[in-house]
C-alpha positions in Angstrom: 105.4 222.0 58.8 103.9 219.4 61.2 104.3 221.8 64.1 102.6 224.6 62.2 99.7 222.3 61.2 99.3 221.2 64.9 99.2 224.9 66.0 96.6 225.7 63.3 94.4 222.8 64.4 94.5 223.9 68.0 93.6 227.5 67.1 90.8 226.2 64.8 89.3 224.0 67.5 89.5 226.9 70.0 87.7 229.1 67.6 85.0 226.6 66.8 84.3 225.8 70.4 83.9 229.4 71.3 80.9 229.8 68.9 78.5 227.4 70.8 76.6 230.2 72.5 74.5 230.8 69.4 72.7 227.5 69.6 71.7 227.4 73.3 69.0 228.4 75.7 70.0 231.1 78.3 69.6 229.9 81.9 71.4 232.9 83.4 68.2 234.1 85.1 66.6 230.8 85.7 64.7 229.9 88.9 65.3 226.5 90.5 62.2 224.9 91.8 62.1 221.8 94.0 59.8 219.9 96.3 58.9 221.2 99.7 58.8 219.5 103.1 61.3 217.0 104.6 63.5 215.6 101.8 65.9 212.7 101.7 69.5 213.7 101.8 70.4 213.5 98.1 67.2 215.3 97.0 67.8 218.0 99.7 71.4 218.7 98.6 70.7 218.6 94.8 69.6 222.2 94.4 72.4 223.4 96.6 75.0 221.5 94.5 73.5 223.0 91.3 73.3 226.6 92.6 76.7 226.7 94.3 78.6 225.1 91.5 77.2 227.5 89.0 77.9 230.5 91.3 81.5 229.3 91.7 81.9 229.4 87.9 79.8 232.3 86.8 79.2 234.5 89.8 75.4 234.0 89.3 73.4 232.8 92.2 70.2 231.2 91.0 67.2 231.5 93.4 65.6 228.4 94.7 61.9 228.0 95.6 59.4 225.2 96.3 56.5 227.2 94.6 56.2 227.1 90.8 57.6 230.4 89.6 55.4 233.0 87.9 56.9 235.2 85.2 60.3 233.4 85.3 62.7 233.9 82.5 63.6 230.2 82.7 63.1 227.3 85.1 65.2 224.4 86.3 62.7 221.9 88.0 64.2 219.2 90.2 62.0 216.4 91.4 61.6 212.6 91.8 59.2 210.1 90.4 58.7 208.2 93.8 57.7 211.4 95.7 56.2 213.9 93.2 56.1 217.6 94.1 53.0 219.8 94.4 53.6 221.0 90.9 54.0 217.5 89.5 51.3 218.0 86.8 53.7 220.3 85.0 56.2 217.4 84.7 53.7 214.7 83.7 55.1 214.4 80.2 58.6 214.0 81.5 57.9 211.3 84.2 57.5 208.6 81.6 61.1 209.2 80.4 62.6 208.3 83.7 64.0 204.8 83.7 62.8 202.3 86.3 66.0 201.2 88.1 67.1 202.9 91.3 69.2 206.0 90.9 68.0 206.7 87.4 67.1 210.1 86.1 65.8 212.0 83.1 66.6 215.5 81.8 64.2 217.1 79.3 64.1 220.6 77.9 60.9 222.4 77.1 61.7 225.4 74.9 60.1 228.8 75.7 56.9 229.5 73.9 53.8 231.8 74.2 52.6 229.8 77.2 55.7 230.1 79.3 59.5 230.1 79.7 62.0 227.4 78.8 62.0 224.7 81.4 64.7 222.1 82.2 63.2 219.2 84.0 65.6 217.1 86.1 63.6 214.1 87.3 65.1 211.3 89.4 63.6 207.9 89.9 64.4 208.5 93.6 66.4 210.9 95.7 69.8 209.8 94.5 68.5 209.9 90.9 67.6 213.6 91.3 71.2 214.4 92.5 72.8 212.3 89.8 70.6 214.2 87.3 71.8 217.5 88.6 75.4 216.2 88.1 74.7 215.3 84.5 73.2 218.7 83.9 76.2 220.4 85.5 78.6 218.4 83.3 76.8 219.6 80.2 75.9 223.2 80.9 78.0 225.9 79.2 79.2 228.5 81.6 81.2 231.7 81.5 81.4 234.8 83.7 77.9 236.1 84.0 76.3 233.5 81.7 74.8 230.0 81.9 73.4 228.2 78.8 72.3 224.7 77.7 72.3 223.3 74.1 68.7 223.2 72.7 69.0 219.6 71.7 70.3 218.3 75.0 68.4 215.5 76.8 69.3 212.5 78.9 67.7 209.4 80.3 70.2 207.2 82.3 70.4 204.3 84.6 73.5 203.0 86.4 74.8 199.7 85.0 76.4 198.7 88.3 74.9 199.4 91.7 78.2 200.1 93.4 80.5 202.9 92.1 82.9 204.3 94.5 86.5 205.2 95.5 88.8 204.8 98.5 89.8 208.1 100.1 91.7 206.9 103.1 92.6 209.6 105.6 96.2 208.5 106.4 99.8 209.5 106.1 100.4 207.7 102.8 97.9 209.9 100.9 99.8 212.4 98.7 97.3 215.3 99.1 94.1 215.0 101.1 95.9 214.3 104.4 96.4 218.1 104.3 92.8 219.0 103.5 90.2 220.9 105.4 86.7 219.6 106.0 85.5 222.0 103.3 87.9 220.6 100.8 86.8 217.0 101.5 83.2 218.2 101.2 83.9 219.6 97.8 85.7 216.5 96.6 82.8 214.2 97.8 80.4 216.5 95.9 82.5 216.3 92.7 82.6 212.5 92.8 78.8 212.5 93.1 78.5 214.9 90.2 80.3 212.3 88.0 78.1 209.5 89.3 79.8 207.9 92.3 77.6 206.6 95.1 80.2 205.3 97.6 83.5 206.2 99.3 85.8 204.2 101.6 87.8 205.5 104.5 90.7 203.9 106.3 90.0 204.7 110.0 92.9 203.0 111.7 95.6 201.3 109.6 99.0 203.0 109.6 100.0 204.4 113.0 102.1 207.2 111.5 100.4 210.6 111.4 101.0 213.1 108.6 102.5 216.4 109.8 100.1 218.1 107.4 96.9 216.7 109.0 94.6 219.5 110.2 92.5 217.0 112.2 93.1 213.9 114.3 92.1 210.7 112.6 89.3 210.0 115.1 87.9 213.5 114.4 88.1 213.0 110.6 86.5 209.5 110.9 83.4 211.2 112.4 83.4 214.0 109.8 83.9 211.4 106.9 80.7 209.6 107.9 78.9 212.9 108.2 79.9 213.9 104.7 78.7 210.5 103.4 75.3 211.2 105.0 75.2 214.7 103.6 75.5 213.4 100.0 73.8 210.0 100.6 77.0 208.2 99.8 77.5 204.6 100.9 80.1 204.7 103.7 82.6 201.9 103.5 85.7 201.4 105.7 88.8 199.3 104.9 89.9 197.4 108.0 92.8 194.9 107.8 93.0 192.4 110.6 96.6 192.8 111.7 96.1 190.8 114.9 97.7 187.3 114.5 94.7 185.1 115.2 93.8 183.5 117.5 94.9 185.9 120.3 92.2 186.6 122.8 93.8 189.6 124.4 94.6 191.4 121.1 91.3 190.4 119.6 89.4 192.0 122.5 91.4 195.2 122.2 90.8 195.4 118.5 87.0 194.8 118.9 86.9 197.5 121.7 88.6 200.0 119.3 86.0 199.1 116.6 83.0 199.5 118.9 84.1 203.0 120.0 84.2 203.9 116.4 80.8 202.3 115.5 79.1 204.2 118.3 80.4 207.5 117.1 79.9 207.5 113.3 76.6 208.7 111.9 76.6 206.3 109.0 78.3 203.0 108.1 77.2 200.7 105.3 80.0 198.2 104.9 83.3 196.9 106.2 85.9 195.6 103.8 88.6 193.3 105.4 91.5 192.4 103.1 92.5 188.8 103.4 96.1 189.9 102.7 98.1 192.9 101.7 98.1 193.4 104.7 96.8 190.6 106.9 98.2 187.1 107.0 95.6 185.1 108.9 94.3 181.6 107.9 90.7 181.6 106.8 89.6 179.2 109.5 90.6 181.8 112.1 89.7 184.9 110.2 86.1 184.0 109.4 84.9 183.6 113.0 86.5 186.9 113.9 84.7 188.6 111.0 81.4 187.2 112.4 82.2 188.8 115.7 83.0 192.1 113.9 79.6 191.9 112.1 77.7 191.2 115.4 79.4 194.3 116.9 78.8 196.7 114.1 75.1 195.6 113.7 74.4 196.8 117.2 74.8 200.4 115.9 74.4 200.0 112.1 72.0 197.1 111.5 72.3 197.3 107.7 76.1 197.1 107.6 77.7 194.0 106.1 81.2 192.6 106.3 83.1 191.9 103.1 86.3 190.0 102.5 89.0 189.8 99.8 90.9 186.7 99.0 94.2 188.6 98.4 97.1 186.2 98.9 94.9 183.4 100.2 96.3 180.0 99.8 94.2 177.4 98.0 93.1 175.7 101.2 92.0 179.1 102.6 89.9 179.8 99.5 88.3 176.3 99.7 87.5 176.8 103.4 85.8 180.1 102.8 83.5 178.8 100.0 82.6 175.7 102.1 81.7 178.0 104.9 79.5 180.2 102.8 77.8 177.3 101.1 77.1 175.5 104.4 76.2 178.4 106.7 74.9 181.1 104.3 75.7 183.9 106.8 73.4 186.9 106.5 76.1 189.2 108.0 78.4 188.6 105.0 78.1 191.1 102.1 80.3 189.5 99.5 83.8 189.1 98.2 86.2 191.8 97.0 88.6 191.4 94.1 91.8 193.1 94.8 95.4 192.7 93.5 96.6 189.2 94.3 93.1 187.7 94.4 92.2 184.5 92.4 90.8 185.1 88.9 87.6 187.1 88.9 85.5 184.9 86.6 86.3 181.7 88.5 85.5 183.5 91.8 82.1 184.7 90.6 81.2 181.1 89.5 82.0 179.7 92.9 80.3 182.5 94.8 76.6 182.0 95.7 74.2 184.4 94.0 73.1 185.7 97.4 76.5 187.4 97.7 78.0 190.2 95.7 81.4 190.6 94.1 83.1 194.0 94.4 86.0 195.0 92.4 89.0 196.8 94.1 91.0 198.1 91.1 94.2 200.0 91.5 93.6 203.0 89.2 96.1 205.1 91.0 99.6 203.7 90.0 101.5 203.6 86.7 104.3 201.1 87.5 104.8 198.2 89.9 101.1 197.8 90.2 98.0 195.9 89.1 97.5 197.7 85.8 100.9 199.2 84.9 101.4 201.3 81.7 102.7 198.5 79.4 106.3 199.1 78.3 106.6 202.4 80.0 109.9 204.0 79.0 112.2 203.7 82.0 113.1 207.4 81.8 109.4 208.1 82.7 109.3 205.2 85.2 112.2 206.7 87.1 111.0 210.3 87.1 107.2 210.1 87.1 107.2 207.0 89.3 104.1 205.3 90.6 101.9 208.2 91.5 102.2 210.8 88.8 99.2 212.7 87.4 98.0 209.9 85.2 94.8 210.2 83.1 94.4 207.0 81.2 91.1 207.1 79.3 92.0 204.4 76.7 93.7 202.0 79.0 91.2 202.0 81.8 88.2 201.9 79.6 89.6 198.6 78.1 90.5 197.3 81.6 87.0 198.0 82.9 85.3 196.4 80.0 87.2 193.2 80.4 85.9 192.3 83.9 83.1 194.5 85.0 80.3 192.0 84.0 81.5 189.6 86.8 81.0 192.3 89.4 78.3 194.3 91.2 80.5 197.3 91.0 83.7 198.7 92.4 85.4 200.8 95.0 88.8 201.8 93.5 92.1 202.0 95.3 93.5 205.5 95.5 96.0 207.4 97.6 95.6 210.9 96.2 94.1 213.2 93.6 96.7 212.5 90.9 94.2 209.9 89.5 91.2 212.2 89.6 90.3 211.8 86.0 90.5 208.0 86.3 88.1 208.1 89.3 85.5 210.0 87.3 86.0 207.8 84.2 85.4 204.7 86.3 82.3 206.3 87.8 80.9 206.9 84.4 81.8 203.5 83.1 79.8 202.2 86.1 76.8 204.0 84.6 77.4 202.8 81.0 80.3 200.4 80.2 80.0 201.4 76.5 80.4 205.1 77.2 83.0 206.7 74.9 86.0 207.7 77.1 86.3 210.8 75.0 82.8 211.9 75.9 83.8 211.5 79.6 86.9 213.6 78.9 84.9 216.3 77.3 82.5 216.4 80.3 85.5 216.5 82.6 87.1 219.4 80.7 83.8 221.2 80.4 83.1 221.1 84.1 86.6 221.4 85.6 88.5 223.4 83.0 86.3 225.7 80.9 83.1 224.8 79.2 83.8 226.2 75.7 87.1 224.4 75.6 85.7 220.9 76.4 86.9 219.3 73.1 90.4 220.7 73.3 90.6 219.9 77.0 89.7 216.3 76.2 92.4 216.3 73.5 94.8 217.4 76.2 93.8 214.6 78.6 94.2 212.0 75.9 97.6 213.5 74.9 98.9 212.8 78.4 98.2 209.2 78.0 99.7 209.1 74.6 102.9 210.6 76.1 103.4 207.3 77.9 103.3 205.2 74.8 106.5 203.9 73.3 110.1 205.2 73.6 110.4 208.7 75.1 113.3 209.7 72.8 111.2 208.9 69.7 107.9 210.3 70.9 107.7 213.6 69.1 104.0 214.0 70.1 105.1 215.1 73.5 106.1 218.5 72.1 102.7 218.7 70.4 101.0 217.8 73.6 102.8 220.6 75.4 101.9 223.1 72.7 98.2 222.2 73.1 98.4 222.6 76.9 100.2 225.9 76.6 97.4 227.2 74.4 94.9 226.1 77.0 97.0 227.8 79.6 96.9 231.0 77.6 93.1 230.8 77.2 92.1 229.5 80.6 92.7 232.3 83.1 90.1 231.0 85.6 89.2 227.3 85.5 86.2 225.6 87.0 88.6 223.7 89.2 91.9 225.6 89.0 94.0 222.8 90.7 92.8 220.2 88.3 93.8 222.2 85.3 97.1 223.1 86.9 97.8 219.5 87.8 97.4 218.2 84.3 99.2 221.2 82.8 102.1 220.3 85.2 102.3 216.8 83.7 102.5 218.2 80.2 105.4 220.4 81.1 107.1 217.6 83.1 106.9 215.2 80.2 108.4 217.7 77.8 111.1 218.7 80.2 112.0 215.0 80.8 112.2 214.2 77.1 114.4 217.3 76.4 116.7 216.2 79.3 116.8 212.6 78.0 118.0 213.7 74.6 120.5 216.1 76.1 121.9 213.6 78.5 122.2 210.8 75.9 124.2 213.1 73.8 126.4 214.1 76.8 127.2 210.4 77.4 128.0 210.0 73.7 130.5 212.9 73.9 132.0 211.6 77.1 132.6 208.2 75.6 134.2 209.8 72.5 136.5 211.8 74.8 137.5 208.6 76.7 138.4 207.0 73.4 141.2 209.6 73.1 142.9 208.0 76.1 144.5 205.4 73.8 147.0 208.1 72.7 146.6 210.9 75.3 147.1 211.3 79.0 144.6 209.0 80.7 143.9 211.1 83.8 143.3 214.4 81.9 141.0 212.5 79.5 139.0 211.0 82.4 138.8 214.5 83.9 137.5 216.0 80.6 134.9 213.1 80.2 133.7 213.7 83.8 133.2 217.4 83.1 131.1 216.5 80.0 128.9 214.2 82.1 128.6 216.9 84.8 127.1 219.4 82.4 123.7 217.7 83.1 124.0 219.6 86.4 126.3 222.5 85.7 124.8 223.4 82.3 121.2 222.2 82.6 119.2 221.9 79.4 116.2 223.9 80.4 116.5 226.2 83.4 113.3 228.0 82.7 111.4 224.7 82.4 112.7 223.5 85.7 111.7 226.7 87.4 108.2 226.4 86.0 107.9 222.9 87.3 109.0 223.9 90.8 106.5 226.7 90.7 103.8 224.3 89.8 104.8 222.1 92.8 104.6 225.1 95.1 101.2 226.2 93.8 99.6 222.8 94.0 100.9 222.3 97.5 99.4 225.6 98.6 96.1 224.9 96.9 95.4 221.2 97.6 98.4 220.0 99.6 99.8 218.0 96.7 103.1 216.6 98.0 105.4 216.5 95.0 108.6 216.4 97.2 109.6 214.7 100.5 111.9 217.5 101.8 109.9 220.4 100.5 106.3 219.3 100.9 106.5 216.5 103.4 105.4 213.6 101.1 105.3 210.4 103.1 107.7 208.7 100.8 109.6 209.0 97.6 107.2 206.7 95.8 104.2 208.7 96.9 104.0 211.2 94.1 107.3 213.0 94.9 108.0 213.7 91.2 110.0 216.8 91.9 112.6 214.8 93.8 113.3 212.9 90.6 112.9 215.7 88.1 116.7 215.7 87.5 117.4 212.0 88.1 120.1 211.0 85.6 118.7 209.6 82.3 122.0 208.3 81.1 124.6 206.1 82.7 126.4 209.1 84.4 126.5 207.6 87.9 127.7 204.2 86.7 130.3 205.9 84.5 131.6 208.1 87.2 132.0 205.1 89.6 133.8 203.2 86.9 136.1 206.1 86.1 136.9 206.5 89.7 137.9 202.9 89.9 140.1 203.4 86.8 141.9 206.3 88.4 142.8 204.0 91.3 144.4 201.4 89.0 148.2 201.2 89.3 149.5 201.4 85.7 148.4 203.2 82.5 148.1 200.0 80.4 145.6 198.5 82.8 143.7 201.8 82.9 143.5 202.0 79.2 142.3 198.4 79.0 139.6 199.1 81.5 138.5 202.3 79.7 138.2 200.3 76.5 135.8 198.0 78.3 133.8 201.0 79.5 133.6 202.5 76.0 132.5 199.3 74.3 130.2 198.1 77.1 127.2 197.9 74.8 129.1 197.1 71.6 128.4 193.5 70.5 131.0 193.7 67.7 130.6 192.7 64.0 127.6 190.5 63.3 126.5 190.8 66.9 123.5 192.1 68.7 122.7 194.0 71.9 119.2 194.2 73.4 117.9 195.9 76.5 115.0 193.5 77.0 112.9 195.6 79.3 113.2 198.9 77.3 110.5 199.6 74.8 112.9 201.3 72.4 115.8 199.0 72.7 114.3 195.5 72.4 113.3 195.2 68.7 113.1 191.4 68.7 110.5 191.2 71.5 106.9 191.6 70.5 105.1 194.4 72.4 101.5 195.3 73.2 101.4 199.0 74.2 97.7 199.2 75.3 96.7 197.9 78.7 93.7 196.0 77.5 95.7 194.1 74.9 98.5 193.5 77.3 96.2 192.0 79.9 94.4 189.8 77.4 97.6 188.4 76.0 99.9 188.6 79.1 100.8 184.9 78.9 102.2 185.2 75.4 103.4 188.8 75.5 104.4 189.7 79.1 105.2 193.3 79.9 108.4 194.3 81.7 108.7 195.4 85.3 110.7 198.3 86.6 112.9 198.6 89.6 112.3 201.1 92.3 115.3 203.2 91.8 115.3 205.0 95.2 116.1 208.6 95.8 119.8 208.1 96.5 122.7 207.7 94.1 123.1 204.1 92.7 125.7 202.4 90.6 123.2 200.9 88.1 123.2 201.3 84.3 120.0 202.4 82.8 119.5 198.9 81.2 119.2 197.4 84.7 116.1 199.4 85.7 113.6 197.5 83.6 113.5 193.8 83.1 111.4 190.8 81.9 110.6 187.9 84.2 109.5 185.7 81.3 110.2 185.7 77.5 107.8 182.9 76.5 108.3 183.3 72.7 112.0 183.6 73.1 114.3 186.0 71.3 115.6 185.2 67.8 118.8 186.5 66.3 119.4 186.2 62.5 122.2 186.7 60.1 124.9 185.2 62.3 128.2 184.1 60.8 127.7 180.3 60.7 131.4 179.7 60.3 132.2 181.4 63.6 131.7 180.7 67.2 129.4 182.8 69.4 128.8 183.5 73.1 125.7 185.0 74.7 126.3 187.4 77.6 123.5 188.6 79.8 122.8 190.3 83.1 120.2 188.6 85.2 119.0 188.3 88.8 119.8 184.7 90.0 121.4 182.0 87.8 119.8 182.2 84.4 118.7 178.8 82.9 119.3 179.8 79.3 118.3 177.5 76.5 119.6 178.0 72.9 117.6 176.3 70.1 116.2 173.9 72.7 119.6 173.0 74.1 120.6 173.9 77.7 123.3 176.5 77.3 126.7 175.9 78.9 127.7 178.5 81.4 131.3 179.5 80.7 131.7 182.0 83.5 130.1 184.7 85.7 131.4 188.2 85.9 130.7 191.2 88.0 127.6 191.7 90.2 126.0 195.1 90.3 123.4 195.2 93.1 121.0 192.4 92.1 122.2 191.6 88.6 125.2 189.4 87.6 127.0 189.1 84.3 126.7 185.5 83.0 128.4 184.3 79.8 127.2 181.2 77.9 128.6 179.2 75.0 126.4 179.0 71.8 126.4 175.3 70.7 128.1 175.1 67.3 125.3 173.0 65.8 122.8 175.7 66.4 124.7 178.1 64.2 124.4 176.1 61.0 121.5 178.2 59.7 122.9 181.5 61.0 120.0 181.8 63.4 119.5 181.1 67.1 116.5 181.4 69.4 117.0 182.1 73.2 114.5 180.7 75.6 114.7 179.8 79.3 113.8 176.8 81.4 110.8 177.1 83.6 111.7 177.7 87.3 109.6 177.0 90.3 109.8 180.3 92.2 106.4 180.2 93.8 107.9 180.5 97.3 109.8 183.7 96.4 108.6 187.2 96.6 108.2 188.5 93.0 111.1 190.9 93.6 113.5 188.0 94.2 112.6 186.0 91.1 114.8 185.4 88.1 114.8 188.1 85.5 116.9 189.2 82.6 117.8 192.9 81.8 120.1 192.9 78.8 121.6 190.5 76.3 124.7 190.4 74.0 125.1 187.9 71.1 128.8 188.2 70.4 131.1 186.6 67.8 133.8 184.8 69.9 137.4 185.5 69.4 139.3 182.7 67.6 141.5 180.8 69.9 
């Protein structure tokens, strides 16, 4: 019944959205009029963007003129307030609606009447404003083959809230797509970022010596083209330049400055240089700052307006203090401001210490889903292991909340990205930079209207939101994933030709991938259950034949896959997306630079049960010398997770298997309350076979509120067993727990067994907490964490 209702809703929405044509003005035969003479770059390219994007979608090429048209069916008039056109008197009533701030624009519609045709006035405060106005218009036009319309009631007057709105597009080997692009593909992507309101992009001209085998151009050649494209669309051109020289070192410093100067001489435009203080780069501030001044002097010989910016990533407290003293005392004009990246000090405190003369730029990681700055809170490990860090990841709800938390401390942002999988997130952030209160659904509708198909904007937005919802909660229990796939399948049926085919295919791919993974998870969980049931027969049957039968059951995941057709479809998506945009969903097939770089097809059949661990354990059983020992070990394997009568077992990092740990599933909530409700981390599983149980892939560093277990037998003794990295400082009801023994170590985690103090059991209730540990000198990967916990009634002695 629920599935039938969902299908009816989808069909109803698709029917409703197809009826919009009746309430619109027809612009299919419009003439575009603009100002004559020499124009600034953004104003010059604005009519080209409008005409070419509409022709790409409808086959209609609108004519462009600088003379006011006579006898036109409709007119689209593009101009600026600061440099009025010769026909400006026709737009007098519109000019007053243009906001004052730079880059603002107004769009007004004059309906057709006896005096003339319908006119759409796109009026910018300045050159960029005109181009951004065209972008807004394109995002709201309805288009189809041979037809262009605009709703009668549409109008807009907008000003950017933040002056800097951009994204990093580093041309390097680690990119999972655009390292394979042509200049024309880069040109189109720059254009589309502008259409959604971006005004800056950032290249990585040198870092990373390895070259992608997919690159069509050398990095020096692309560096020059990158700057030319910025100039073409009047985008601020930033570069990311880590100082990898260990300062001071006169010889290496001179060589690095020589490399920089050759670049500065060649590029057409350069507005800013961002130097990360760390990640990478490990120099002390007292050595780094004088070198930055030398860089600034050098770049200003060729680009006088360019500034040098610095992040405090991984700076020690003394480095932070040195920098602020330097800025306060010297007030350097060459310094543009600070950049807030992952690992930087808190944003609000940094803004308070930074003089008003300097800006604060955000460097948010909007490209990753796990092991990152803004991970999906409590992501199911089955998705973490398969989708990984760089899956297609529209996150309208999460990133809107993240943006609103900190944007007011900044002058804007240039996001971190290494591919197109986060394309929706880039455009969402660009629009939040215009209006922090914009409804993310409105952005999703504009995205779907422009990139998918205009009459399916609402349903397309539903589809984008559904992919974020797919990441919420336990995968096995998330029945909405099937509904999301049905919605995307209906869109697939309706959208034969999309405004941007690869964008539609990319998100459609994610919908199929999620559904395939869930189907496989349920199947493989059941196979493990069957295999363990078969092993239980070994107590009265031949051990070796029972083990062989159990192995065959586990192997069905490969020999009898759950969804052959679904897997074939996913592989076809990978092939198509590689051919169209160089999306590298596999290392061996599509030459992805690494398995964490969006290679989701290399993990599409990664085991989602404990198959590899069980196979290794059973192999060890076969090697044992006598049947009694074999059966005893099999009993341990079968009951591995069984805590016994009046016991408990929790996988503390698994969203669906940790009922006693409070969870916040939205990123904004998780960030606001991360001290009280930390989110789990996930291991990088690697592409090769490992001997880990599923429980050991996700873990918690801290459990500040502890874990409480009720309804224990107060007349019995109990033990607590857990797996943890490093010695676990367990505390039970405020009493340091006595370690009874340690057991096996599997990779980084070791079995540890503790005695529960008898006095804590009087009320049948215990709370587990942990002593604080000073691990500040350790890399986060080496710090103490807990994966799973048993509370077990001890056997009577």
